[in-house]
C-alpha positions as CSV (number, residue, x, y, z in Angstrom):
1,M,-14.3,25.9,-23.1
2,S,-12.4,22.8,-22.9
3,T,-9.2,24.8,-21.6
4,T,-11.4,26.5,-18.7
5,I,-12.5,22.8,-17.5
6,V,-8.7,21.5,-18.0
7,S,-7.9,24.3,-15.1
8,V,-10.9,23.4,-13.0
9,F,-9.2,20.1,-13.0
10,G,-5.8,21.4,-12.5
11,F,-7.3,23.4,-9.8
12,L,-9.6,20.7,-8.2
13,E,-6.5,18.2,-8.2
14,N,-4.6,20.9,-6.5
15,Q,-7.0,21.4,-3.9
16,I,-7.7,17.9,-3.4
17,T,-3.9,17.0,-2.7
18,I,-3.3,19.9,-0.4
19,Y,-6.1,19.2,2.1
20,L,-7.1,15.7,1.6
21,S,-3.6,14.2,1.6
22,T,-2.8,16.1,4.4
23,V,-5.3,14.7,6.5
24,S,-4.8,11.4,5.3
25,L,-0.6,11.8,6.5
26,I,-1.4,13.1,9.9
27,A,-4.1,10.2,10.4
28,G,-1.7,7.5,8.9
29,V,1.2,8.8,11.0
30,I,-1.2,9.1,14.0
31,G,-2.8,5.9,13.6
32,G,0.2,3.6,12.5
33,L,1.8,4.9,15.6
34,L,-1.0,3.7,17.8
35,N,-1.1,0.6,16.3
36,I,2.6,0.0,17.2
37,I,2.4,1.2,20.7
38,I,-1.1,-1.3,21.3
39,F,0.3,-3.9,19.6
40,L,3.7,-4.0,21.4
41,S,2.3,-3.3,24.8
42,L,-0.4,-5.8,25.1
43,R,1.2,-9.2,26.2
44,I,-1.6,-11.1,24.3
45,F,-0.8,-9.4,20.9
46,R,3.1,-9.8,21.5
47,E,2.5,-13.6,21.2
48,S,0.1,-13.4,18.2
49,S,1.8,-14.0,15.1
50,C,-1.1,-12.1,13.0
51,A,-0.7,-9.1,15.5
52,F,2.7,-9.3,14.6
53,Y,2.2,-9.0,10.7
54,L,-0.2,-6.2,11.6
55,T,2.6,-4.4,13.5
56,I,5.0,-4.7,10.8
57,M,2.4,-3.3,8.2
58,S,1.8,-0.5,10.3
59,I,5.6,0.6,10.8
60,F,6.0,0.4,6.9
61,N,2.8,2.2,6.3
62,I,4.4,5.0,8.4
63,G,7.6,4.9,6.1
64,Q,5.1,5.3,3.0
65,M,3.5,8.2,4.6
66,F,6.6,10.2,4.7
67,I,8.6,8.7,1.9
68,G,5.4,8.4,-0.7
69,L,2.6,10.9,0.7
70,L,4.6,13.6,2.0
71,P,6.8,14.5,-1.4
72,F,3.4,14.0,-3.1
73,I,2.0,16.6,-1.2
74,L,5.1,19.0,-1.5
75,I,5.3,18.6,-5.2
76,N,1.5,18.6,-6.3
77,G,-0.2,20.9,-3.9
78,F,2.4,23.4,-2.9
79,N,4.7,23.3,-6.3
80,V,8.0,22.4,-4.1
81,E,10.6,21.3,-6.9
82,L,12.7,18.6,-5.6
83,S,14.5,18.0,-9.2
84,Q,17.5,20.1,-7.4
85,S,17.7,17.4,-4.6
86,P,20.9,14.8,-4.6
87,L,20.5,12.0,-7.3
88,F,20.7,9.7,-4.2
89,Y,17.3,11.0,-3.2
90,C,15.8,10.7,-6.9
91,K,16.9,7.2,-6.5
92,F,16.2,6.2,-3.0
93,R,12.7,7.6,-2.7
94,Y,11.2,5.8,-5.7
95,Y,13.3,2.4,-4.3
96,A,11.9,2.8,-0.5
97,Y,8.7,3.6,-1.9
98,Q,8.0,0.3,-3.6
99,V,9.6,-1.6,-0.9
100,C,7.4,0.1,1.6
101,A,4.4,-0.5,-0.6
102,L,5.2,-4.3,-1.1
103,I,6.4,-5.1,2.3
104,S,2.6,-3.8,3.4
105,M,0.8,-5.4,0.9
106,T,2.6,-8.9,1.8
107,C,2.0,-8.3,5.8
108,I,-2.0,-8.0,4.9
109,C,-1.7,-11.0,2.7
110,L,0.5,-13.1,5.7
111,A,-2.0,-11.9,8.3
112,T,-5.2,-12.9,6.4
113,I,-3.5,-16.3,5.4
114,D,-2.4,-16.5,9.1
115,Q,-6.1,-16.0,10.6
116,Y,-7.7,-18.4,8.1
117,F,-5.3,-21.1,9.8
118,A,-6.1,-19.7,13.2
119,T,-10.0,-20.3,12.5
120,C,-9.1,-23.8,11.0
121,S,-10.7,-26.6,13.1
122,S,-7.9,-28.7,12.0
123,P,-5.0,-28.7,15.1
124,R,-2.3,-29.5,12.1
125,C,-3.3,-26.3,10.6
126,Q,-3.5,-24.1,13.9
127,L,0.4,-24.9,14.2
128,W,1.3,-22.9,11.3
129,C,0.1,-19.6,13.6
130,N,2.9,-19.3,15.5
131,I,5.3,-16.3,16.2
132,K,8.4,-18.0,15.4
133,L,7.2,-18.7,12.0
134,A,6.0,-15.2,11.3
135,R,9.2,-13.5,12.1
136,R,11.0,-15.9,9.7
137,L,8.5,-15.2,7.0
138,V,9.0,-11.3,7.8
139,V,12.5,-11.9,7.6
140,I,12.3,-13.5,4.1
141,F,9.8,-11.4,2.6
142,V,11.4,-8.0,3.5
143,F,15.0,-9.7,2.4
144,I,13.5,-10.3,-1.2
145,W,11.8,-7.3,-1.5
146,F,14.6,-5.0,-0.8
147,V,16.8,-7.3,-3.1
148,H,14.5,-7.0,-5.8
149,N,13.7,-3.4,-6.1
150,I,17.5,-2.9,-6.3
151,P,17.2,-1.7,-9.8
152,Y,14.9,1.1,-8.9
153,L,18.4,2.3,-7.5
154,I,20.0,1.7,-10.9
155,Y,17.6,2.6,-13.3
156,Y,16.2,5.9,-11.9
157,D,18.3,8.9,-12.9
158,Y,17.5,12.9,-13.6
159,V,16.4,13.5,-17.4
160,V,15.8,16.8,-19.0
161,S,12.4,17.1,-20.5
162,T,12.8,18.2,-24.6
163,V,9.5,19.6,-24.6
164,T,8.7,21.4,-21.5
165,G,12.8,21.7,-20.5
166,K,11.8,20.6,-16.9
167,T,14.1,17.9,-15.0
168,T,12.2,15.1,-13.7
169,C,13.3,11.5,-12.1
170,V,12.7,9.3,-14.2
171,I,13.5,5.3,-15.5
172,T,16.0,5.2,-18.0
173,S,15.8,1.6,-19.1
174,K,12.6,0.8,-21.3
175,I,12.9,-2.9,-20.3
176,F,12.7,-2.3,-16.5
177,Q,9.8,0.8,-17.4
178,Q,7.6,-2.1,-18.5
179,Y,8.8,-4.3,-16.0
180,A,8.0,-1.6,-13.3
181,T,4.7,-0.6,-14.6
182,Y,2.9,-4.2,-15.1
183,G,4.9,-6.4,-13.1
184,I,5.7,-4.5,-9.9
185,I,3.3,-1.7,-9.6
186,L,0.1,-3.6,-11.1
187,I,0.4,-7.1,-10.5
188,L,2.9,-7.5,-7.4
189,G,1.9,-4.1,-5.9
190,K,-2.2,-4.5,-6.6
191,L,-3.9,-6.9,-8.1
192,L,-2.3,-10.3,-6.7
193,P,-2.3,-9.2,-3.0
194,I,-5.7,-8.1,-3.2
195,C,-6.9,-11.4,-4.9
196,I,-4.9,-13.6,-1.9
197,A,-6.1,-11.4,0.9
198,F,-9.8,-11.4,-0.6
199,F,-9.5,-15.2,-1.2
200,F,-8.2,-16.4,2.3
201,G,-10.2,-13.6,3.7
202,F,-13.2,-15.0,2.7
203,L,-12.1,-18.7,3.7
204,T,-11.5,-17.1,7.1
205,Y,-15.1,-15.5,7.1
206,R,-16.2,-18.8,6.5
207,N,-14.2,-20.5,9.5
208,V,-15.2,-17.6,11.8
209,Q,-18.7,-18.5,11.6
210,E,-18.4,-22.1,13.2
211,I,-15.8,-20.7,16.1
212,S,-18.9,-20.2,18.7
213,Y,-19.3,-24.1,18.1
214,R,-16.2,-25.0,18.8
215,T,-14.7,-26.2,22.3
216,L,-12.0,-23.3,22.9
217,P,-10.6,-21.5,25.6
218,L,-12.9,-17.9,25.5
219,V,-9.9,-16.0,25.5
220,R,-8.5,-17.7,22.4
221,R,-12.0,-17.6,21.0
222,E,-12.4,-14.0,21.4
223,L,-8.8,-12.9,20.1
224,D,-9.3,-14.9,17.0
225,K,-12.5,-12.9,16.3
226,Q,-11.0,-9.7,17.4
227,L,-7.9,-10.3,15.0
228,T,-10.4,-11.7,12.3
229,V,-12.4,-8.6,12.5
230,M,-9.3,-6.2,12.1
231,V,-8.1,-8.2,9.4
232,L,-11.2,-8.5,7.2
233,V,-11.8,-4.7,7.5
234,V,-8.2,-4.0,6.4
235,V,-8.8,-6.5,3.2
236,V,-12.4,-4.6,2.5
237,F,-10.8,-1.0,2.7
238,A,-8.0,-2.3,0.9
239,F,-10.1,-3.1,-1.9
240,F,-12.0,-0.2,-2.4
241,T,-8.9,1.9,-1.9
242,V,-6.3,0.0,-4.2
243,M,-8.5,-1.0,-7.3
244,P,-9.9,2.4,-8.4
245,Y,-6.1,3.6,-8.7
246,A,-5.0,0.2,-10.6
247,F,-7.8,0.7,-13.1
248,V,-7.3,4.3,-13.6
249,Y,-2.9,3.4,-13.8
250,M,-3.9,0.8,-16.6
251,L,-5.9,3.6,-18.6
252,L,-2.8,5.8,-18.8
253,Q,-0.8,3.4,-19.8
254,M,-2.9,3.0,-23.1
255,P,-2.0,6.1,-25.8
256,S,-5.4,6.1,-27.0
257,F,-6.5,7.9,-24.0
258,T,-4.1,10.3,-23.4
259,T,-3.6,11.8,-26.9
260,D,-6.6,14.1,-26.5
261,P,-5.6,17.0,-24.0
262,F,-9.5,17.0,-22.7
263,T,-9.1,13.2,-22.0
264,A,-5.8,13.4,-20.8
265,A,-6.6,16.2,-18.1
266,Q,-9.5,14.1,-17.0
267,L,-7.5,10.9,-16.5
268,Q,-5.0,13.1,-14.6
269,F,-7.7,14.2,-12.7
270,A,-8.7,10.9,-11.9
271,S,-5.3,9.4,-11.3
272,T,-4.7,12.2,-8.5
273,L,-7.6,11.6,-6.7
274,T,-7.3,7.7,-6.6
275,L,-3.8,8.3,-5.8
276,V,-5.1,10.4,-3.0
277,I,-7.7,7.4,-1.9
278,L,-4.7,4.7,-1.9
279,Y,-2.9,6.4,0.1
280,M,-5.8,5.9,2.6
281,Y,-4.8,2.3,2.6
282,F,-1.2,3.2,4.1
283,A,-3.2,5.7,6.6
284,V,-5.6,2.9,7.9
285,S,-5.8,2.2,11.7
286,V,-6.8,-1.3,12.7
287,T,-7.0,-0.8,16.4
């Protein structure tokens, strides 16, 4: 009976990967391109620091679609064997995946903080919202994440499993494996940015309630409201798409949950489902 249920879980994983992930891939690429076109074609957005952060986020979200989601569909949905790919692809794929993910999450944090300052009543706080500062911050964080993830290029390698005989691309350093699992994937890539975005999102929401009572130019007031709505929608959507995967990922790191085959199959199904939901965050269109 349990063997049949495990087979059902495997079938459902395959179908979810093929159909739901493919829809997310198409919607993500098209939505990301539309975001970039709109933010770059309108002058009012080109001069906005918040819109700049969202533009950079959209660029790296598209990268995430091709680097992360597309291989995921090929491997788990269509059983395409990528272990025969060059070693450089094995290393670069996971390196680029984490770079895109971290930059995307950083940008939504910066956009939320930017909107908090933009909606503050203090003129001194509003000075922090300028396109020059936004460009410098993006360059700094892009540089940090590109350098920070270099160990992925060093420690990822093809390893032949002694149990299944299959060749897989895995981390060969136990120390870096622990840091990547808890430090990068869980804290830097999930929990910390969600907490920062939610905190400043809440403060921004409180500020925006008072905008209508301030003496501000109509265009500026409407732009702040429009961008704030965009950012807050992304923050809420990020919480409901990122946190389920983070929770399941933590469970998978506990050996007590993976020793029983039936429980392991359930967790594997939950992992696939929440991972597909996670990719919906990178596929979201803010315009």
